[in-house]
N, C-alpha and C positions, 0 to 999 in steps of 0.2 A: 481182358482180364481185370478183375475191380479188386484196387489194391487196396485190402482191406489187412492183411497180416503183413509186415515188414516190405510189400512191394508184390504180394504172391497173395492169390485168393484167398484164404486159409490159415489157419497153423496147421495141417496135416499137409498142404501143399509143401510150404515156406519148410516142413522138418526134413520129407524127404528131399527137398532140393537141398539144405544144407547140408543132410548127411551127401548127395553122389558130389556134392561140391566139393567136402571138408575131407574125407574119405577116401584114400588112394587105391583101395580095390574096390571099391564101391564106382569111384571115378575111372578106374578102367572097364571094370565088366559094364557101363552104360557106354561104355565110349566104345563098343564094341558091336553096337545097335544104333547107333549116328547114321546108318545111310539107309534103313529101313522104314516100311510106311509106319508105324507103328513104333517108333523107339521105345517110347514107357513102358508098354504093354507088356513088349518085348524083353524088356528087362526085369519087369515085376515076375513074368513067366520063369525069367530064371531063376531068378532069385528063389523063388517058390521052386523051384528042383532042385536048388542048394541046401534047402530046408530053411532059409531065413527069410521067415513070413511077415514082420515086422522093422521097422528101425531101430538105432538102442535105447530109444525115447518109447521103444511101445508105438508108433506107430504104423500101423500095414498098410502093405507096399498096395494091398489093395480095398480101399479107405474108399466107400464111395462118395469119400466131399473133394475126394482128389480132382485137382486141376490138372485134366491128364493133358489138355492140347498145350499149359503153358510147359509145364513137363516136358513134351514129347518137343518143343520149343529149346528149351534148354538142352537135354541133350546132344539135337540137332549142333550146337553151337560149342560142346564141349572140344 
């Protein structure tokens, strides 16, 4: 992972990680997927089903620039 934005690959990845780590509801939602093969994708799919398509900062949970490998790792460590 390149350290381009506060230790994350880019702003979008940092922003999604920040919200998951600091919003109690998102944190608990993400924790539900810690043990699935692709935890971030499962989390993003769940958010879409709930009608939440982006963070409060308007970064889409399915943004193509997201470093999903890093987000998977973060969720596995919750």
